[in-house]
C-alpha positions as CSV (number, residue, x, y, z in Angstrom):
1,M,134.0,118.7,116.1
2,T,133.7,117.8,119.8
3,S,134.6,114.4,121.2
4,S,130.9,113.7,121.9
5,E,130.2,114.3,118.2
6,L,133.0,112.0,117.2
7,E,131.4,109.3,119.4
8,T,127.9,109.8,118.0
9,P,126.9,106.6,116.1
10,P,126.6,107.4,112.3
11,L,122.9,106.3,112.3
12,D,122.1,108.9,114.9
13,T,124.0,111.6,113.0
14,A,122.1,110.7,109.9
15,R,118.8,110.8,111.7
16,R,119.7,114.3,113.2
17,L,120.7,115.6,109.7
18,A,117.4,114.3,108.2
19,E,115.3,115.8,110.9
20,S,117.1,119.2,110.4
21,G,116.4,119.1,106.7
22,D,119.8,118.1,105.5
23,L,118.7,115.2,103.3
24,D,121.8,115.1,101.2
25,G,124.0,114.8,104.3
26,A,121.9,112.1,105.8
27,A,121.8,110.2,102.5
28,A,125.6,110.3,102.3
29,I,126.1,108.7,105.7
30,L,123.3,106.1,105.2
31,A,124.5,105.2,101.7
32,E,128.0,104.4,103.1
33,L,126.6,102.2,105.8
34,A,124.2,100.4,103.4
35,A,127.1,99.7,101.0
36,D,129.0,97.7,103.6
37,P,127.8,94.1,103.1
38,D,129.3,93.1,106.5
39,G,128.2,96.2,108.4
40,P,126.0,95.5,111.5
41,D,123.8,98.5,110.6
42,R,123.4,97.8,106.9
43,A,119.7,96.8,107.0
44,Q,118.7,99.7,109.2
45,A,120.7,102.2,107.2
46,A,119.3,100.9,103.9
47,V,115.7,101.4,105.2
48,G,116.6,104.9,106.4
49,L,118.2,105.7,103.0
50,A,115.1,104.6,101.2
51,V,113.0,107.0,103.3
52,V,115.4,109.9,102.9
53,L,115.7,109.3,99.1
54,E,112.0,109.2,98.7
55,E,111.6,112.5,100.7
56,R,114.3,113.9,98.3
57,G,112.1,112.8,95.4
58,D,114.4,110.1,94.1
59,V,111.9,107.3,94.0
60,E,113.8,104.7,92.1
61,A,116.9,105.1,94.1
62,A,114.8,104.8,97.2
63,R,113.4,101.5,96.0
64,T,116.9,100.2,95.3
65,A,117.8,101.0,98.9
66,A,114.7,99.3,100.2
67,R,115.5,96.2,98.2
68,T,119.0,96.2,99.7
69,A,117.4,96.2,103.1
70,L,114.9,93.5,102.1
71,A,117.7,91.3,100.8
72,T,119.3,91.2,104.3
73,G,116.4,89.2,105.7
74,H,116.5,91.2,108.9
75,P,113.3,90.5,110.8
76,E,112.6,94.2,111.5
77,Y,114.2,96.2,108.8
78,A,113.6,93.8,105.9
79,A,110.0,93.8,106.8
80,Q,110.0,97.6,107.0
81,A,111.6,97.8,103.6
82,A,109.0,95.5,102.0
83,C,106.2,97.7,103.5
84,H,107.9,100.8,102.2
85,L,108.0,99.2,98.7
86,A,104.4,98.0,98.9
87,Q,103.0,101.3,100.0
88,G,104.9,103.2,97.3
89,F,103.5,100.9,94.6
90,E,100.0,101.2,96.0
91,R,100.2,105.0,95.9
92,E,101.1,104.7,92.2
93,G,98.3,102.3,91.5
94,R,100.7,99.5,90.6
95,A,98.7,96.7,92.2
96,E,100.7,93.7,91.0
97,Q,104.0,95.2,92.3
98,A,102.3,96.1,95.5
99,R,101.0,92.6,95.9
100,A,104.4,91.1,95.4
101,A,105.9,93.5,98.0
102,W,103.3,92.6,100.5
103,Q,103.9,88.9,99.8
104,A,107.6,89.7,100.6
105,V,106.5,91.0,104.0
106,L,104.8,87.6,104.6
107,G,108.0,85.9,103.5
108,V,110.0,87.8,106.1
109,G,107.5,86.5,108.6
110,T,107.8,89.1,111.3
111,A,104.7,88.8,113.5
112,T,104.3,92.6,113.8
113,Y,104.0,93.1,110.1
114,V,102.3,90.0,108.9
115,P,98.7,91.1,109.8
116,L,99.3,94.4,108.1
117,A,100.4,92.6,104.9
118,H,97.3,90.4,105.0
119,L,95.1,93.5,105.5
120,A,96.7,95.1,102.5
121,L,96.4,92.0,100.4
122,A,92.8,91.8,101.2
123,R,92.3,95.4,100.1
124,L,94.1,94.6,96.8
125,A,92.0,91.5,96.3
126,A,88.7,93.3,96.9
127,D,89.8,96.1,94.5
128,S,90.5,93.5,91.8
129,G,87.1,91.9,92.3
130,N,88.2,88.8,94.1
131,P,86.1,88.7,97.3
132,A,87.0,85.1,98.2
133,E,90.7,85.9,98.3
134,A,89.9,89.1,100.3
135,E,87.9,87.1,102.8
136,D,90.9,84.6,103.3
137,E,93.3,87.5,103.8
138,L,91.1,89.2,106.3
139,R,90.6,86.1,108.3
140,A,94.4,85.7,108.3
141,A,94.8,89.3,109.5
142,M,92.4,88.6,112.4
143,E,94.7,85.9,113.6
144,G,97.7,88.3,114.0
145,V,99.2,89.6,117.2
146,D,97.9,93.2,116.9
147,P,94.4,93.4,118.3
148,H,93.8,96.7,116.6
149,V,94.6,95.3,113.2
150,G,92.4,92.3,114.1
151,A,89.5,94.5,114.9
152,H,89.9,96.5,111.7
153,A,90.1,93.2,109.7
154,A,86.9,92.0,111.4
155,Q,85.1,95.1,110.5
156,Q,86.2,94.8,106.9
157,L,85.3,91.1,106.7
158,A,81.9,91.8,108.2
159,G,81.4,94.5,105.6
160,L,82.3,92.1,102.8
161,L,80.0,89.5,104.2
162,L,77.1,92.0,104.4
163,E,77.7,93.0,100.8
164,Q,77.4,89.3,99.9
165,G,74.1,89.0,101.7
166,E,75.5,87.0,104.6
167,P,74.5,89.1,107.7
168,G,74.5,86.0,110.0
169,A,78.1,85.2,109.1
170,A,79.0,88.9,109.6
171,A,77.4,89.0,113.0
172,D,79.4,85.8,114.0
173,V,82.7,87.5,112.9
174,L,81.9,90.6,114.9
175,M,80.8,88.8,118.0
176,D,84.1,86.8,118.0
177,A,86.0,90.1,117.5
178,L,84.3,91.8,120.4
179,E,85.6,89.1,122.8
180,V,89.2,90.2,122.2
181,A,89.0,93.8,120.8
182,P,90.7,96.7,122.6
183,A,88.2,99.0,124.3
184,E,88.6,101.8,121.8
185,E,87.7,99.4,118.9
186,V,84.5,98.1,120.6
187,P,82.1,101.0,119.7
188,G,82.8,100.6,116.0
189,L,82.4,96.8,116.1
190,R,79.1,97.2,118.0
191,V,77.8,99.7,115.4
192,Q,78.6,97.2,112.6
193,L,77.0,94.4,114.6
194,G,73.9,96.5,114.9
195,I,73.9,96.9,111.1
196,A,74.2,93.1,110.7
197,H,71.3,92.7,113.0
198,L,69.3,95.2,110.9
199,D,69.9,93.0,107.9
200,L,69.0,89.9,109.8
201,A,65.8,91.6,110.9
202,C,64.9,92.5,107.4
203,A,65.4,88.9,106.3
204,E,63.1,87.7,109.1
205,F,60.4,90.3,108.3
206,A,60.5,89.3,104.6
207,E,60.3,85.6,105.5
208,S,57.3,86.2,107.7
209,V,55.5,87.9,104.8
210,E,56.4,85.2,102.4
211,S,55.3,82.4,104.7
212,G,51.7,83.4,104.5
213,A,51.0,84.7,108.0
214,D,47.7,86.0,109.1
215,P,46.8,89.6,107.8
216,Q,47.7,91.3,111.1
217,T,51.1,89.6,111.4
218,S,51.9,90.1,107.7
219,A,50.9,93.8,107.9
220,L,53.2,94.3,110.9
221,A,56.1,92.5,109.1
222,I,55.5,94.7,106.0
223,E,55.6,97.8,108.1
224,L,58.7,96.8,110.0
225,L,60.5,95.8,106.8
226,A,59.5,99.0,105.0
227,R,60.6,101.2,108.0
228,T,63.9,99.3,108.5
229,L,65.1,99.2,104.9
230,P,65.7,103.0,104.7
231,L,68.1,102.7,107.7
232,R,70.2,100.6,105.3
233,G,69.9,103.1,102.5
234,R,67.3,101.0,100.6
235,D,64.6,103.6,100.2
236,D,63.5,102.2,96.8
237,D,63.1,98.7,98.3
238,A,61.0,100.2,101.1
239,E,58.7,101.8,98.6
240,R,58.2,98.5,96.8
241,V,57.4,96.8,100.1
242,W,54.8,99.4,100.9
243,S,53.3,99.0,97.4
244,Y,53.2,95.3,97.8
245,G,51.2,95.6,101.0
246,L,48.9,98.4,99.9
247,E,48.1,96.7,96.6
248,H,47.8,93.2,98.0
249,E,44.9,91.1,96.6
250,D,43.9,90.2,100.2
251,E,41.8,93.2,101.1
252,T,42.1,92.6,104.8
253,L,45.8,92.6,104.6
254,A,45.8,95.7,102.3
255,G,43.6,97.5,104.8
256,E,45.8,96.7,107.7
257,V,48.8,97.9,105.8
258,R,46.9,101.1,104.8
259,L,46.3,101.8,108.5
260,R,50.0,101.5,109.3
261,F,51.1,103.5,106.3
262,D,48.7,106.4,107.1
263,R,49.9,106.7,110.7
264,D,52.8,109.0,109.5
265,A,50.9,110.6,106.6
């Protein structure tokens, strides 16, 4: 062994071994470092050990190593360890354990990881049928330091609000997000904002028909509503709108709708 190799920090040696495929060699070094309660590299080594053991297929030992790192409270490596635990539980469909691990990320409180935890907790809440909790978590994720995570959270929150029939609130969320979103996130936000505006338009068209407008205005609103709904995947609703207009008791209105319907026939 050369003098330079003797001077190589053990963590670097373990990383090199892992990258070369020697997982056992890497694990031996990392396990020794993680076992030293006073060692300066304990938290980082324990996280590395968790990753190496998982790659080796020893999932439970990997989780033990991750918990060791989490117990150190290190702002970076404890947070990484909690994320490692949470992601593993999610892959296995163990929602409650995943939720507890993401909550542990929040407990560590490292600003870089907190928004990711809120985003994950929102996903778990939505999957469990708790949209109110999901909304709270998404709003919390939007307040984090990572603008990319904030943009993703805004899109998800807008989608949730659209599902709940609140396009106006969805549009407000997206407009606020566009003011601070990174350039690469803007197109996606604008597309979703357009979707929210489509839903808002549908609501206005329907309100115009229901308000008892004159036959020409009502016929135009019916046509616009019937032609917009398919853009939102609501073909059946569009057919019902056409039928409503074509079969309306007001013959003048029905005739106006017939003219508009026949234009594409």
